[in-house]
N, C-alpha and C positions, 0 to 999 in steps of 0.2 A: 163296773166290770166286775165285781165281786158276784158269785155264782152261790145261792140256797137250795136250789135242787139239779135234778138230772138236764141238762144240757145237749144239743145235738152232738158236740163238741167230745161228748163222754162215750157215745156209744161206739161199739166195738169198730176201731177201723179197719181200712181197705190196703192191698199191699201199694206201694208208693208205686205209680205209674211211671214211665218214661216222663209221659207230656206233663202229670204234675210237677216233676221234678225237672224240667228243664223250665216250667213257667216260675218257677217257685226261685229259682238259681237266677231268672230273669228279671224277674220285681226286686232280687235284692241286690244285685248288678244299677239297677237303674235309681233306686232309691241310696244307692254310694254316691253314684254322682250328685242325684241332686244335693245330699247331705252335704258333699264338699264342696258346692255351688253357692249354698246357703254361707257357708264360710266365705266365701271371698266376693259376695252380693253386701253381707255385712261391714265387712272389713273393706271394700272400696268404695264405699258409701260414707264411711268413717273418714277414708282419706281423699276421697275429691270434694264432698262437701263442707264437713267439717273442718278439712285443713288438718285432720289430727296427722301427728307421726307416723312413721314408716310400724314405730314399735305397736302402731295398734291394729298393725295385719298380727303380729307374734302375738298380740295381745288375745286378740279373737278367735285364733284359730286353739293355743291355751283354753282358754275359757271353756272354748266347746268339745274339743278332745276331754277335759274332765269332766265335763255335764253327761258328755256320749258315756262315761264310766259309769257314771251315778244312774246314768237312766236303765245301763243295763240292769245293775241291782235293782231296780225299780218295778222292772218287767214281771220280777217275781213273783210281786205281788199280783199279775193280772191272770186271775184262771183262766177265762176259756181264751185262748190265743188266739184263736178267729175272727171271736165279733172285737175281741179287742185290738187287734190288728187294724181291723175296718174303721174302729173309731181313729185312731191314733194317723192314719193318713188324711185321714179330711178334716183332724185339726192341725197338722200339720201345713196341708194344703192350706188352709187360713190364714194360720200365722203366719207362712213363709211370705203369701202374697202379700199381706197388709204390711209386713213390719217395718218395710222401706217409707214406705205412704204415713204409718202414724207418728215414725221415729219425727220424719219432715216436717209435718203438722206441729208436733207439741212443740221442737226446737223453733219452727219460725214462727208459732206464737207468742213463746217466752221472747224472744227478743223485740215485736212487738210490743209486750203487756210493758214496758217502761212510756212507749207514745203514747198508748189508749189510756193508761192511766192519768199523764200530764195533757190529755185533750178533753175529758172528764172532768179534772179539776179546774184546766182555763191555767196550768201553769205553764211560765213561759219555756222555750226549748231549752234554756240552757238552767235548767231545774228540772231537767227529767230524773223520776225518783230510780237512784241504783246503786248497788249495791246491796246488805242485809239480807232479806228472805227473798228479794226476788234476785238476787246476783245467784244466792242460792241454788234457785230452780231453776236460772238461766243453765247454771255451772250440771247440776243434777242432768237436764234434759239430754245432754251430751254424751251420757251413758248410756244410753236407751238401748243404741248397737250392740252391745254389751249382755243388755238386760234380755232381748230379742237373743242373741246369740246363747246364752245359759238356759236358757226354754227350750228353744227348737231343738240345743244338743240333746236336752235330756231326753225329747222325743226321739229324735234320732237314735240316741243310744239303746233304744226300746226294740228295734226291728230286727235286731242280728239273733237277739234273745225269740221273739215271736215266731221269726219266718224260722229257728233252728227248731220250735218247739213244731208247730203248722207241721212241718217234715215230718219230723218223727212220728208224730200221731197217725201219721198215712199211713207208717210202715207198720207190719205184723209184727217185726222183728228191729232188734236193738242196729242206728245207724252207727259204725263203727267212727265214718269219719264226716259224723256229720257239722261238725265246727269249721272241720280245716275246707274241708269243700265250700259253705257259706260266706268263710270269712276269704276262699279265693274268688269266688264271686266280687265278694264288697270290694276285692283292693282295685279287682280290672275294673269294676264299675266307674272308681274314684277318679282311678287316670283316662279314662273315657269322659268323663265328667270335668277333669281337669284342661284336658285338649277340646272340650265345648266352650268350658270358659275364654281360653284364649285366643280361641280359632272364630269365634264368632261372638260370644255374648259382651266382648268387650265391646263388641263396636256400636251396640244396641243402648236404647235407654237401660236403666238400672230398672226400674218399675218395670218395664216390660220384662227384661229378664226374670227379674222375680214372679211372674205371673205365670212366664212361659215352667220354668221352674216347677212351681206349684201343682200346673197340671198335670205332671208326670206323676207327683205323691197322688193326685187325686185317680188318674185309668189306673195305678197300682191299687189304689178301694175299688175302683168299677170292676177290673178282671177279678181280684179277687170275692167279690159279692158274688157275680155272675157264674165264677168256677166253684165257688164251695155256699153255696147259697144254704141246702140243706143244713150247715155244721154253724149258720149265723144267725145270733137273736137277732128276732127285729128287722129282718133284712130290708124288708120294707120300706122302714123308718128311714137308716142308714143309707137307701136307696134315695128317698126324697132328701134327705142333708147331701148327699152327692151333686141331684141335680140341682139344687138352690146355689151349693158352691160353686159348681161351673156358672150359674148366670153373673154370679159375684166375679169370679175368675175373667171374664169376657167382658163385665165394665169394663176391670183393673184394665184387663192391655188393652182398649180403646179410650178410656178417659185416664186411666191411672197416670201414665205419664205427663201428661198435660198437670193434673191437679199434683203430681209433685214436684213437678216445677214451680207452679204458682206458691207452692207453700218453702220452696228453698231461695223464691224471691223476697219473701219478707225476712231476709237474715242480713236484706243491703238495705244502706241506707236509702242511695240511689236507684230512681227506676228500671226493672231490669228488661231489655229489649231484644236481649237473645241472647240465649245458652244449646251448646251445642257441646257434646260428649266426641270425644274423638277417642282414637285407641288406646290413648296414653295418658287422656288428664281430659277435665271439665273444664270449657270454657264459657264466661260469663258474662256477658259486653252489659255494664248500666251507663245511663243518660240522666245528665243534671242539667232541667232548662234553668239561665239565668235571665233573660229578659232584657231590656233595655239595650237591643240590638248585640248583645254578645253572644257567640256562639254559645251553646252546649258544650258542656262537658264529659266527654265521654273515657268509661274508666275499664278495662279488661282485668278479669281474676282469672286464675289458674288455681283449680284446684281451692276456690276459695281464699285467695292470697292476691291480691292487688298486685299483676304485673306492671301495669302505667297507665295513667292518666292521662289526659289528653295537655292539660292546663298546664303540667312541667315537666312530660316525659324529654321536650327540649333539651334542659335543664342536665338530668340523669344522662340520655348519650351524648350531648356534649362533651361531658367530663369522660366518658367513656371512651370515646372516639379520637377527638383531635390533636389531645397531648399524647396519643400514642403514634397517631401518623406526623406531630411535628416533631417528633425524636427520632424517627424513622430519615434512615438516608435515601430511601427511595420509597414509592408510594404505588410501584407498576403491579403486583401481586398482595393482596389483601386477602388472609384469613379471617373469616369472622363463624365461632365455635356456638351454639344456642343464635339468641336472635330472631327467632322465625318469624316474629311480626315484621319484620324489616323496618325498622326505626332506626338502626344504629345503622346498618346497611344504606339507608339515607343518607347520613353524615358522612358515611366512610366515598362515597360516589361523590359527593362534593368534591375531592381532591382530583377529582381525574384520573383514579386506575387504570391498567389497562385490564386486568380481570382480576371478581371480586370471586372467592367461593363461598359459601356459606352451606354450614355441617349443620343440622339440627334432625334429632330423633322424629317430632311428630309430621309427619306428613298431612296432616290436616290441619294443623293449625298453618303451615305455609299457604297450602291453597287457601284457608281461609284470606289472607292477607294479599293472595297474590290474584285472587277470582271469586271475590265473597261470593256465598253461596246466595242464589235466588229467591228461598227463604228467608234473608237476612234482610232486614230492612234498607229500602233504599236511601233514607239519611245517613246511616249505620255505614253501608256499603262505601257512600263520596265518602265520610270523614275519616275513616280507614285508611281508602287508598292514598286522601289528599295527606292524613298523615305521615305515612308512608314513602312520600312521591311517586307511588306505583314502582318503588326500586326494583322489586322483585321480577317484573319483570322486564328492567331492564339488559340488552342482549350483550353486556361485560358481566351480566353473573352467573352462573352456576350453582345449580340447590344443590345438595347431595343429604339424602334423606338415608340417617346411618346413627347408632349409637356413635359417641364421639370417640371414646375408648378406641370400638374397633376401625371407625373408619378415618381415623388418624392415620392407623398401621398402614391404611388401605392406600395414601396420600404420598407417605414415608415412600412406598413400594418400587411408586412412581418415578420417585427422587425430585420431586419441584420443591422449590425455597420461596418463601413468602416474605416480603419486606417489613410486613409488620401482619401481627396476629393478635384478634381481639376475642379474648373467651369472656362471652355473656351470659352465664348459666344462672339457675337457680341457684336460692342459697345450698347448701349443702346440709337441709336435713333431712337427709336419711341416707343411709348405707350405699342404696345403689348410685346416689351423686357424690358420695363422699369420694371417689376412686376418680372421679376428675377433680379432683381438686389434691391428689397426691406426686406427689414424690416420682414416682415414674413416671405419670401421664404428661406433668410438665418437661422429664427428660428427651418424652417422644415431642413436646412441640418444638424442644432446641431444637434438634433436627429435620423440623422443617424452617425454623428460621434462618433470614440470614444475616452470614456474622454483624452487619452494623444493624441490625433491623428493631422493632421493638415490640413486646408482649405486654399485654393489659389484662388482667383480670377483674372481675367485679367481686370485691371481697367484704362482703355482706358490710353492716353498719359498725363502727370504731367506738359509737356513744354506746348501742345498745348488745354490741356481742365482740368485746376489744380482742378478747383471746382468739377467740377464731380470728377475727381479723389481721390479730400478728400472725397466727398461725399460717394463714396464707403467705404471708413475706419469709416466713421460715423456710414453709415448704420449699418455695420457689428459689431458694439461695440455695439449699441441698441439693435439688437438680441442677445448679451451677450457674445462675442468673445474679446478676451484680440487682441490687432491689431497691425500688424506692417506692414509699406511700402518699397519698393523697387524699384530699373528702371535702364534700361541699354539702349543703344545705339542699336536698331535695324535698320538697312541703309535702306530696302526699305522703314522702318516707320517713319524711326526717335524718337525722345526718347518716349519709351514705359515704362508705371508699373503695378507693381503688388500689390496686398492686400494679407497677410499670416496672417494667424488666428489660436489661438489655444483655445481650452474651457474650458483648465485648466493646471494647474503648470505654468513653466516658459513661456515666451510669445516666437515668435519661433526664433526672431530677437539673445537672450540669449541660448535658445538652439544649434542654428547654432556655434554662438560664440565660443563653448565649444569644437566643433571639432577640430581634430588635422588635417585631412586630408577628402577629400570627398568622401564618399565609393563608389563613379562611378566615373571611369576618362573618362572625357570630352573632344574632342578637344579644345574647344573652353573654357568653364565653369571654374573658378578655384575657391578659399576656398579665394582666398584674391579678385579675382571680387563679390562674395558673399557678403563677409563683406563690399566692397566701395562701393555698391548697395544700400545699407539702407540710407548710407547720401544723402542729400540733400542740396540746399543750405544756407546759414543763413536765410532768411527770405521768403520763401517757406510757412510756416505754419503761417507766420504773419495774418492772416485775417480767419484762421480756425474755430475761435468762431463763426464767419457769417457764416459758411458755414450748412447747413443743413441734415439732413442724409434723408434717400431714402422711407418715409414710404408707407406700400402699399394705391396705388388712389390717392396719393399725385403728382404724375407726377414731383416729384421736382430734381431727378436727370436727368432726359430726357430735361428739363429743363436748366439746367445746361450743360448737356454735347449739347443742342444747341448752347447756349448763347457763350459758350468758344469756340467752332470750329468754329461761324459765326465771333466774335470779333479777332481769332488769325488768320481767313483766313483759316487753318486747313491745310487739303490735298485737290488738284486738284479733278477735278470728279474722272479721271482716273490714 
C-alpha cells in the first residue's frame, strides 16, 4: 500500500458533495455494524461450541477494542487511503467469513488427532496419546477465536481513519467536525448492528451469519470502487478480487453451515445425529450404537456441555423429583423451573398432580421435545418422545417461555401457591445464571410455595465443586428456608448433588425419614438410597463456616463454581 510515485489520490481534490458525504457516512455506519457483529460472532462461537465461560465474551470484546485502537494507529502507514480502504474491506470480508469455519476445522481435527495416531499405530482405545505436545496443541487451538478477534480488530480499527482521510481529501477546505461526524455514524451503525444481531442473526446458523456479515464489507468495497474508480490504483485487479471473494461467500453461505457442523461434530466421541441452534443455545444430539439388541444411547449437549444421557438420565431425575414430592404434604400444583426437555416433568406426572407449570426460557428447546422438527431423524424423534413420555403434551401441563427471574414475578402477581417447586437450571457458570441462584430469587420462590411444601434445587457436584454446592444451601438458608443436601452418583456426570428446602415444620430429611416406603415405585430409587443420600464424608462440611451465601449482585456462587471446577479439573469440554 506504500506509494513511490504520484497516484490518482494525489490529484487536486474536488469539493465534497452531499452525495459522496452521505455515501461515506453510510458506509461507515454499515461497517460499524459489521464490526460489532464480528465481535459477537466470535465470542458466541466460543460460548456455544467450545463451552467457554461467559468471561469469553468480555475477553473477546476487550481484545477487539484494544486491537481496533492499534489498528487506528497502524492506518497512518497507509499512504493511499482510497486504495488502502478497498484492499482492507476485501481482506476483512475474506477473514470474517472464514474465521469460524477455519477455527472449527482446526479444533475438530485437534480433538481427532489422538484417535488418528492410535489408529495408525494400532494402539488400543485405552492408550490414546494424550497430554504433552498433543494436549498443548489442543489447548492452543481453543484460543483461535481470540486470534481472529485480534486480527479483525486491527483491520476494523483502520476503517475510521481511512474514511476520515477520504472524506477530507474530497473537500477543498478543512472539515472542522470530520472526526466527530464519522464517529457519530460509527456509533449509530454499531447500535443498528447490535439490533440486527439480537433480532435476526441469533436465530440463524453462525457460519451463515458470518458470510452475510462479510457480504456487507464486500459490498462497501464494490461501492467504493464504483464511485472512486479514478482515485484507486489498479481498480480492475481489485474488482476482480471482489468478484472472486463474492464467489467464495456464496459457497460459504450455501455449504458453510454444513461444513462447520461437520467439523464441530468431530468434538464428540459419539456420532452426532442432529444439531440445532435456538435463539439462546446450541443443541447437539449424539448417538452410540451398542448392538446385542440393546437400544442406542442418545445424549443431548447444550453449548458443548452434556445435558443428559439416555442411559442414566432416569437416575438424575428420580433424585431430583421424587424426594421433593415425597417431602411435600400435597402434590396438586407443581412448578418446574428449567427442565425444558420434559424428562423431570415425566417423573412429576407419575404423582398424578392436577396442574404442573413448567417455566423455561428457550421456546426452541421445549418445542423440540414437544413436537420434534421434521428434519430430525425419525429414530431420534421417537427416542426423545419415549424418554420424556410425551409429557409436554399432557393437558395438565402449562408451559411458560420466559426468563425465570422475571417469570416468577408474574406468577407471584397471580397469587398462585405451589405444593412443590423443582429448580432444574444449568450450573451457575456465568453471571446471567448466577442471579437464579441468589437469595433474592429464592425469596421469590418462597412466596410461591405452600407452607408445608418442599423445594429442590440442582446444586452441581459436591465432589468437583464443594464450595459452590455448600453455597447453594447457605443461600437458601439466607432466604429463610430449612435446608438439607443430598447426593448420588450419576455415571454420565459423576457425583451429583441437590439441595432440598422447606419453609415450615420439619425439614425434608426428617419428613422423608418417617416414610415406610416411597409412594412411587421406581426402577432405581429406593427409600434406602434416599436415606443414604443425605450422608456425606465426615469432613465434608468442615470449612462450611468460611463459605458465603450468594447474595444478589455479589457473583459469589459464580466465582465459587469457576474456582472449584478449575481446581478440580472438572469435566472435559465434551
